[in-house]
C-alpha positions, 0 to 999 in steps of 0.5 A: 289873571295877567299881572299889572303893567308897571308904567311909573313909580312914586314914593308909595310904589309902582303905578300900574295899568290893569290889562283887563281894564286897558280897553277902557281907553285913555289919554296921554297929555302934556306940553311939548318936550315933557316926555309924552313920547317916552310914556307912549313907548313904555306903555306900548312895549308893556302891552306888547310883552303880554301879547297885545298888538299895538298901532301908533303913529310916529309923528316925530320919527323917534318911535322907531327905536322900539325895534332896537334894544336899549343900552345903558348910558350916563343919563339913564344910569343917573335917572335909575339911581335917582329913582332907586330902580334896577337897570331894565332888561334891555330888549327890542319890541317886535315892530312893523313899519308902515307908510302911506307913501311907501318910503319908510315902511310897507304901503298902506292903502284903502279904496275910495269905495271903502272910505265912503263919502262922509270921510272923503268929504271931510278929507276934501273939505266939502260943504253940505251941498258938495257932500250931497253931490258926492253921496249921489256919485257913490249911489250912482256908481253902486246902482250901475255896478262901477267899482270906485277903487282909486282917485282916477275911478272917482274922477272918471265917475265925476266926469260921467255924472257931470256930463249926464246930469240931466239924465240922472236928475229925474232919479237922483235929484239935481246935480250941480256942475259947480259942486262937481267941479269943487270935488274935482279940484279937491281931488287934485289937492289930495293927489298932491298930498299923496292921496293917489298913493293911499287910494288903491289896491291891495287894500290893508287887511286889518288882521295884518295889524293884529299879529304876534311874533314867535314869542307871543308878543304883540306886533307894534305897528308904527306908521311913519307920519312925519311927512303925512303930518304935512297933510293933516286932513289926510292924516286924521281921516286915515286914522279915523278910517282905521278906527272904523275898520276895527269897529266894523270887522271885530266881533263883540267880545265884552271884557277880556283879560287883556285887550285884543288891540291898543290904538294910539291916536297921536296929535289927536287934536287934528281929528277934532279940529273943524269936525262937523257935529255929526262926525263928532257924534259918530266918533263918540259912538265908536269910542264908546262901543269899540271897548266891547270889541276888545280895543283900547283907544288912547289919545295923545295930545298936548292939551286936554281941551283938544278932546271934546268932553263927550269923548274925554269922559270915556277915557279912564286911564290918564297920564298927565305931563306938565302944562305951562300956564303962560296964557289965560287959555293955558290956565284954563286948561290946567284947571280943567285937567286938574278937575278931571282927576280923582282928588288926592288929599295929599296933592295939590293937582293944579299946582303940581301940573305946572311944576312937573319936570321932564319924565314926571307925570300925574297918573290915574289908572282904573282900579279892579272895580273900574273906578279911577284911582286917586291921582298920584305924582310919579316918574315914568319908567325907563323903556327897555327899547332904545330911546330915539330913532333907529338908522335907515339901514336898521329900519330897512332890515326890520322892514325886510324881516316883517311878517308882511314883507312883499304883500303890499308893495305891488300895486294892483290896478284891476278893471273898475269904473275908470276902465269901464267908463273909458271903454264905453266912451271909446265904443260909442263913436264907432259906426255900425259895421256894414253887413256883408252881402253873403252873411249878415252878422247877428246884432250885437247885444245892447250895453246894459248899465246894470250889468257892467260888473262888480258891485252890489249883487253882481259878479266881480271881475277876477283881479287876474283875468278881468273881463273887458267892458261891456261893448268893449270887445272889437269884432271884425265887420265881416266876421259874424259874432258868435251867438250866446250859448244856452246856460244851465239854470243856476244851482241853489247855493246855501252859501253866502254868494259869490263872495264866499265862492271867491273865498273858497276858491282862494282857500283852495289855491293858497291853502287854509292859512288860518287866523291869529298871530304868529303867521306869515301874511297873505301873498300878493295874489291872495291879498288881491283876491281877498281885496276883490272879494271884499268888493262883492256883496249885496247892495245893502251889505255894500252900503252898510260897510260904509255905514259906521261913520254915517255914510249910509245913504239916507232914504229919499 
C-alpha cells in the first residue's frame, strides 16, 4: 500500500490524500487569488512522485514552474517558520508541454472524424436542426468512404452535400441549404480561433500522455491554455474530447493502489456553460464510469455552483479556498459549499470559508472506507517545484528534451475527402477521348462512390503512398488503358482485418516498442501509420468510436 500524500497541514497533523481513492475524483474551488494554483501544483507533484501521469491546463501560464526545482526565499522561509514545517526537498517534476497552436509546446491535434458531430456541433454553437444536418454529413461521408480529417475536408463535404442535396434527400432526408451555410460560417469562425491548427494529423496518441520517466515518476502534461482561453468553446470541447478519449481507450481495471492518470479540468465552468441537457448527462456518465478505468478527474473553478449537482455529487476529495460573499449569489455559494462538507463540530464551516487567507483551505478527503472525512481548516504545503513560470529559454529546453520531441511537429496531409472530391470535380468536365481508328481503348471503369477509399470496412490509402482518387489518373487518349488482372481469391484471416494488418506492418518496420512508461515515443512515420490505422475499421466500429458522448447516429 502506498503511503498517503500530504497536501495540507493543520493543528492536528497533516491532511493527506489516499492514493487508492484518488480516482474518486475531486474539486479545487475558491475565488481568484486565494491559492488554487499552488494547491493544484502540490497535488499534481505529489501524484507524479508516486508514478501517476497527470494532465492539466495552464490557463495563466504559471504552472510551467513545475518543470524547475524551487528555491528558498524570504517569503517561503517565513511561511515555513509560521507553520513549523521543515524546508521541502526542492525538486523539479518531469513535464511535457503541449499547445494547440504549437507555439509553447508540442502540437495537439484531433481529426474531424474522431471529434464527432456532437462535440463539433457544440464547438460551432449549432442549433438542433443544424446539428442534424451535420450528423447527416458525417453519415454520408462514412457511407461513401470519405475521410474527414481536417477542416478543409469538412468544407469540401459540406459543399458536395449542399450541391447534391436533391440526390441525397431520398435516402438521408431533407438537407437545408441554410443549415449547410450556418455550419460553413461556423467553421470560418473556428478557423480564426485556431481550429485549422487543431484539426488534422498526426492525431494525439493518448498513450503519450500516460508515461513515466526513468525514476518512475509520472509525466505532468501541461497544456498552454493562456491563448486558448480566448476561444472558450474550443478549449472546453478539446478537454471534453480528451476525457472521452481516455474513457474509450482505457480498459476496466476497478480500484487500484493508485490511479492510472489524474486529469485536472481548470476553468471548469466553461464546460458546463450553455451545455445542452443531453451533453450534461453524458458528462455525468463519463465522470461516474471513468473511475473504474483508473482515472481521477479534478475540476478547478472559482465557485462550487459552477458544477452541476449531478457531477458535484461524484467528487469525493474536496479543497475549498476562500469565497467572498459580496452579493446574494456569493452568499448562496458560501452556504451551498459549506453544506456539502461533512460537518465538524469544532468548526463553523460557512463562517470559515469567508475568513480563509491566501494559502488556507477547507479540506475533506476520503478515508480508508471511502467516506468523507470531517472538514478541517488547514494550510496548503509549499511545493517542491518553482512557484511561478519558467523562462522561455527554459521552456524550449524542456520541450526539446521531452519523450515525444519531434513526433507531432510535422503535419501530415494524406488523401481524404477534400482530395477525392476535388479529384472527382476535375474528372467530370473532361470529354470522353476519341477512339483511334487503329486501336480503340477499352472503356474506363466507372467511378464507384462506395469504393473511394478508407472508411468503414474499406481499405485505407497508405499515408506515405496514397492512391489517386478513383477516375483521377489521366491516360493518353491514344494509349489503351491496361485491363485489370485477375486477382486471386482473398485468404481467410483470423485477425482483426486491415487495421491489424497495418498494425503488424508498422510493428515489422519500427520494431515492437511495447507499452508502458519510460520509453521514447513513436517516430513521425510510425505516428502517421498508427493514425491511419485508427481511421480503418468496420462501419459499426467507426461509429462507436464517436459514440461515448452521444454522437452515435440514431437509427432512422
